[in-house]
C-alpha positions as CSV (number, residue, x, y, z in Angstrom):
1,M,0.2,0.2,-0.1
2,S,1.5,3.2,-1.0
3,S,2.0,6.2,1.8
4,T,-0.2,9.5,1.6
5,P,2.1,12.4,0.8
6,S,2.3,13.8,4.3
7,R,3.8,10.8,5.3
8,R,6.1,10.7,2.4
9,A,6.7,14.7,3.6
10,R,7.2,13.8,6.9
11,A,9.8,11.0,5.9
12,K,11.5,13.3,4.6
13,P,15.1,14.1,5.7
14,W,15.1,17.5,7.8
15,N,17.4,19.0,5.6
16,Q,15.2,18.6,2.9
17,R,12.3,20.1,4.7
18,L,14.5,23.0,5.9
19,A,15.7,23.8,2.3
20,P,13.1,25.6,0.7
21,Y,12.8,28.1,3.7
22,L,16.5,28.6,3.7
23,F,15.7,29.7,0.1
24,V,13.3,32.2,0.9
25,L,14.8,33.6,4.5
26,P,17.1,36.1,2.6
27,N,14.4,38.0,1.0
28,M,12.0,37.6,4.2
29,L,15.2,39.5,6.2
30,I,15.2,42.1,3.4
31,F,11.4,42.7,3.4
32,G,11.0,43.2,7.0
33,L,13.8,45.4,7.2
34,F,13.1,47.4,4.5
35,V,9.3,47.0,4.5
36,V,7.7,45.9,7.7
37,Y,10.5,47.7,10.0
38,P,10.0,50.8,8.8
39,A,6.0,50.6,8.3
40,I,6.1,49.3,12.1
41,N,8.3,52.7,12.9
42,N,6.2,55.1,10.9
43,F,3.1,54.4,12.9
44,N,5.1,54.5,16.0
45,I,6.1,58.2,15.3
46,S,2.8,59.1,14.3
47,L,1.6,58.7,18.2
48,Y,4.2,62.0,18.7
49,D,4.4,65.4,17.8
50,S,7.6,67.4,17.3
51,R,8.5,70.4,16.5
52,N,11.1,70.8,13.5
53,G,12.3,67.6,13.9
54,R,13.1,67.5,17.6
55,D,11.7,67.3,21.2
56,F,9.2,64.2,20.1
57,T,6.4,64.0,22.9
58,F,4.0,61.2,23.1
59,V,0.1,62.7,22.1
60,G,-1.1,59.4,20.6
61,G,-4.0,60.0,18.1
62,A,-4.2,63.5,17.9
63,N,-2.2,63.7,15.1
64,Y,-5.2,61.5,13.2
65,Q,-7.5,63.9,15.1
66,E,-5.5,66.7,13.4
67,L,-5.6,65.4,9.9
68,F,-8.8,64.9,9.7
69,G,-9.8,68.6,10.8
70,S,-7.2,69.6,8.6
71,E,-8.8,71.6,5.2
72,A,-5.5,70.8,3.4
73,F,-5.5,67.2,4.1
74,C,-9.0,66.5,2.6
75,S,-8.0,68.6,0.0
76,A,-5.4,66.6,-0.6
77,A,-7.0,63.2,-0.2
78,R,-10.0,64.5,-2.8
79,A,-7.6,65.5,-5.2
80,T,-5.5,62.2,-4.7
81,V,-8.9,60.3,-5.4
82,V,-10.0,62.3,-8.5
83,F,-7.0,61.7,-10.0
84,A,-6.5,58.0,-8.8
85,T,-9.8,56.9,-9.9
86,C,-9.7,58.5,-13.5
87,F,-6.0,57.1,-13.9
88,V,-7.2,53.9,-13.2
89,V,-10.2,53.7,-15.1
90,L,-8.3,55.5,-18.0
91,T,-5.1,53.4,-17.6
92,T,-6.9,49.9,-17.6
93,V,-9.1,50.9,-20.6
94,L,-6.4,52.0,-22.9
95,S,-3.7,49.2,-21.8
96,V,-6.2,47.2,-23.2
97,A,-7.8,48.5,-26.3
98,L,-3.5,49.4,-27.3
99,A,-2.7,46.2,-26.7
100,L,-5.1,44.5,-28.9
101,M,-4.6,46.4,-31.2
102,L,-0.6,45.7,-31.1
103,N,-1.3,42.4,-30.8
104,Q,-2.3,42.7,-34.2
105,R,-0.3,42.0,-37.9
106,I,0.0,45.4,-38.2
107,K,2.6,47.1,-40.3
108,G,5.0,49.0,-38.4
109,R,4.4,46.6,-34.9
110,A,7.3,46.8,-33.5
111,F,7.9,50.3,-33.5
112,F,4.8,51.2,-31.9
113,R,5.3,49.0,-29.0
114,T,8.7,50.6,-28.1
115,V,6.9,54.1,-28.7
116,F,4.8,53.4,-26.1
117,F,6.9,51.8,-23.8
118,L,9.6,54.5,-24.0
119,P,8.5,56.9,-21.5
120,V,8.2,54.1,-19.3
121,V,12.1,54.3,-19.1
122,L,12.4,57.9,-19.0
123,S,13.2,59.5,-14.9
124,P,9.9,61.1,-13.6
125,V,11.9,64.7,-13.0
126,V,12.6,64.9,-16.8
127,V,9.3,63.7,-17.7
128,G,7.4,66.6,-15.8
129,L,10.2,68.5,-17.0
130,I,9.4,68.4,-20.7
131,W,5.8,68.6,-20.1
132,G,6.2,71.8,-18.1
133,W,8.2,73.1,-21.3
134,I,4.9,72.1,-23.3
135,F,2.0,72.8,-21.5
136,D,3.8,76.3,-20.1
137,R,0.9,79.1,-20.8
138,G,3.6,81.9,-22.3
139,N,5.9,80.6,-24.0
140,G,5.0,76.8,-24.1
141,L,5.0,74.5,-27.6
142,L,1.4,73.6,-27.0
143,N,0.2,77.6,-26.9
144,T,2.6,78.3,-29.0
145,V,0.8,76.6,-31.9
146,L,-2.5,77.0,-30.5
147,A,-2.3,80.8,-30.9
148,R,-1.0,80.4,-34.5
149,I,-4.2,78.8,-35.4
150,G,-6.4,80.9,-33.4
151,L,-7.8,79.0,-30.4
152,G,-6.2,81.4,-28.3
153,Q,-4.0,80.5,-25.2
154,P,-5.2,78.3,-22.8
155,G,-3.7,78.4,-18.9
156,W,-3.2,74.4,-18.7
157,L,-1.2,74.6,-15.6
158,V,-2.9,77.7,-14.3
159,D,-6.3,76.6,-14.0
160,G,-7.5,73.9,-11.2
161,G,-9.8,72.0,-13.5
162,L,-7.0,72.1,-16.7
163,A,-3.5,71.2,-14.5
164,T,-5.9,68.0,-12.9
165,I,-6.5,67.0,-16.6
166,V,-2.7,67.8,-17.5
167,V,-1.5,65.7,-14.7
168,I,-3.7,62.9,-15.4
169,F,-2.6,62.9,-18.8
170,V,0.9,62.9,-18.1
171,G,0.7,60.3,-15.8
172,L,-1.2,57.6,-18.4
173,W,1.6,59.0,-20.7
174,M,4.1,57.8,-18.5
175,H,2.8,54.8,-17.4
176,I,0.6,53.1,-20.4
177,G,3.6,51.3,-22.0
178,F,4.2,49.4,-18.8
179,Y,0.7,48.1,-18.7
180,I,0.3,47.6,-22.4
181,L,3.1,45.0,-22.0
182,I,1.1,43.4,-19.5
183,I,-2.0,42.9,-20.8
184,L,0.6,42.1,-24.4
185,A,1.3,39.7,-21.6
186,G,-1.6,38.1,-21.3
187,L,-2.6,38.0,-24.6
188,Q,0.5,36.0,-26.0
189,G,-0.8,33.5,-23.0
190,I,-4.6,32.9,-24.7
191,D,-4.5,29.3,-26.0
192,P,-5.0,30.0,-30.1
193,T,-7.1,26.8,-30.5
194,Y,-9.7,28.9,-28.4
195,Y,-9.5,31.7,-31.8
196,E,-9.7,28.3,-34.3
197,A,-12.6,26.4,-32.9
198,A,-14.6,29.7,-32.9
199,R,-13.9,30.7,-36.2
200,M,-14.9,27.4,-37.3
201,D,-18.2,28.0,-35.8
202,G,-18.4,31.0,-37.1
203,A,-18.1,33.5,-34.4
204,T,-17.5,36.9,-35.3
205,N,-14.4,38.9,-34.6
206,W,-16.2,40.8,-31.9
207,Q,-18.0,37.6,-30.5
208,Q,-14.2,36.0,-29.9
209,L,-13.5,39.1,-28.5
210,R,-16.4,38.6,-26.2
211,K,-16.4,35.5,-25.5
212,I,-12.4,34.2,-25.8
213,T,-10.3,37.5,-24.8
214,L,-12.2,39.3,-22.6
215,P,-13.0,36.5,-20.3
216,L,-9.6,35.0,-20.3
217,L,-7.6,38.2,-20.2
218,R,-9.5,39.3,-16.7
219,P,-6.8,38.6,-14.0
220,T,-4.3,40.0,-16.5
221,T,-6.5,43.1,-15.9
222,M,-7.1,43.0,-12.7
223,V,-3.2,43.1,-12.1
224,V,-3.5,45.8,-13.9
225,V,-6.1,47.7,-12.0
226,I,-3.8,47.4,-8.8
227,L,0.1,48.0,-10.1
228,S,-2.2,51.5,-11.9
229,L,-4.5,52.1,-8.1
230,I,-1.2,51.8,-6.5
231,A,0.3,54.0,-8.8
232,G,-2.2,56.5,-9.0
233,F,-2.7,56.9,-5.4
234,Q,1.4,56.8,-4.9
235,A,1.7,60.0,-7.4
236,F,4.3,62.6,-7.0
237,D,7.4,63.4,-8.4
238,Y,6.2,64.1,-11.9
239,I,3.3,66.2,-10.9
240,W,5.7,68.2,-8.4
241,T,7.9,68.7,-11.2
242,L,5.1,69.8,-13.4
243,T,3.0,71.9,-11.3
244,G,4.6,72.0,-7.9
245,G,0.8,70.7,-6.1
246,G,-1.1,74.2,-7.8
247,P,-2.8,75.8,-8.5
248,I,-4.0,77.0,-5.3
249,G,-3.9,73.2,-4.1
250,A,-5.3,71.6,-6.8
251,T,-2.8,69.0,-7.7
252,T,-1.7,68.3,-4.6
253,L,-1.7,64.8,-3.8
254,M,-1.1,62.7,-0.5
255,V,2.0,61.9,-0.9
256,Q,3.1,65.9,-1.6
257,Y,1.1,66.8,1.6
258,I,3.3,63.9,3.4
259,Y,7.0,65.1,1.6
260,E,5.9,68.9,2.9
261,N,5.3,68.0,6.2
262,A,8.3,65.2,6.3
263,F,10.5,68.0,5.2
264,Q,9.9,71.6,4.8
265,S,9.3,73.9,7.4
266,P,7.7,73.6,9.7
267,I,8.4,69.6,10.2
268,R,6.4,67.7,11.3
269,Y,7.4,64.2,11.5
270,G,4.4,62.7,13.4
271,L,1.6,64.5,11.2
272,A,3.6,63.0,8.0
273,A,3.6,59.9,9.9
274,A,0.0,59.6,10.3
275,A,-1.1,60.9,6.6
276,S,1.7,57.9,5.3
277,V,-0.2,55.3,7.6
278,V,-3.4,56.5,6.1
279,L,-2.7,56.2,2.7
280,F,-1.6,53.0,3.5
281,V,-4.6,51.6,5.0
282,T,-6.5,53.2,2.0
283,V,-4.4,51.6,-0.8
284,F,-4.4,48.3,1.3
285,A,-8.1,48.0,1.7
286,L,-8.7,48.8,-2.1
287,T,-6.4,46.3,-3.1
288,L,-7.9,44.1,-1.1
289,L,-11.1,44.6,-2.5
290,N,-10.0,44.5,-5.6
291,F,-8.6,41.2,-4.9
292,L,-11.1,39.5,-3.3
293,Y,-13.6,41.2,-6.2
294,G,-11.5,39.3,-8.7
295,R,-11.4,35.6,-7.1
296,R,-15.0,36.1,-7.2
297,K,-15.3,36.9,-10.6
298,E,-13.0,33.8,-11.2
299,A,-14.9,31.3,-9.1
300,T,-18.6,32.4,-10.7
């Protein structure tokens, strides 16, 4: 009579049972040192108040109370939600649409793939500076062209609504290539025999897209949603160089609020740490909800 898998596992020598844990131990140590410990320490700092980074005083939850009563934080939170929502929706829709197009046998496919991916490798600071010059109201490239054809000179970076649209556009331009690459990998993983069988049954291209491509692409799309959600809530560097958070705080997101309180006078480490905890909990909760929703859709 053959032994069960659990009995065979117990029969293994101790060094063979220990080997898998030894392989993951370095990664776990690095994760604990650079992720878990700073997160715990950050939460601890959020319970203290200090002035200009000195004389720490334990204040319990006072920083969180001050945070939610602050108009500056609430404004940054609202701007972050608007930015992240638009960024996630547009990123998901456009990356799927563009990946479907770039997965076809079109002329210049390799060139277009390179063009879309190129911004991903650029420095966010450089991206912010380049687009800041293009959208500059007085001497910007875009307004120069618009003025020559008689369409005026819109204040792209001095009008709150336009500035929000600009930072969303620049975020998409810089990141969309990465998400297209993920969707393309998902498309390459779909078994071509499904399409062959569908064509033999007389299915149109639209029916193949609805019944085969999109359902089988759902796990990959959920990855894009989760990654873009995290990127949307953590957006900072290119927005900082593009608008500086203006005009009048219209593009000041939560990460910039944290940066200003942690590194600009008056330095409030405790308040910045409390805002970081709120941001972490928000992103973690939304990511978990997306993950559970994706698992539920896969099961049905």
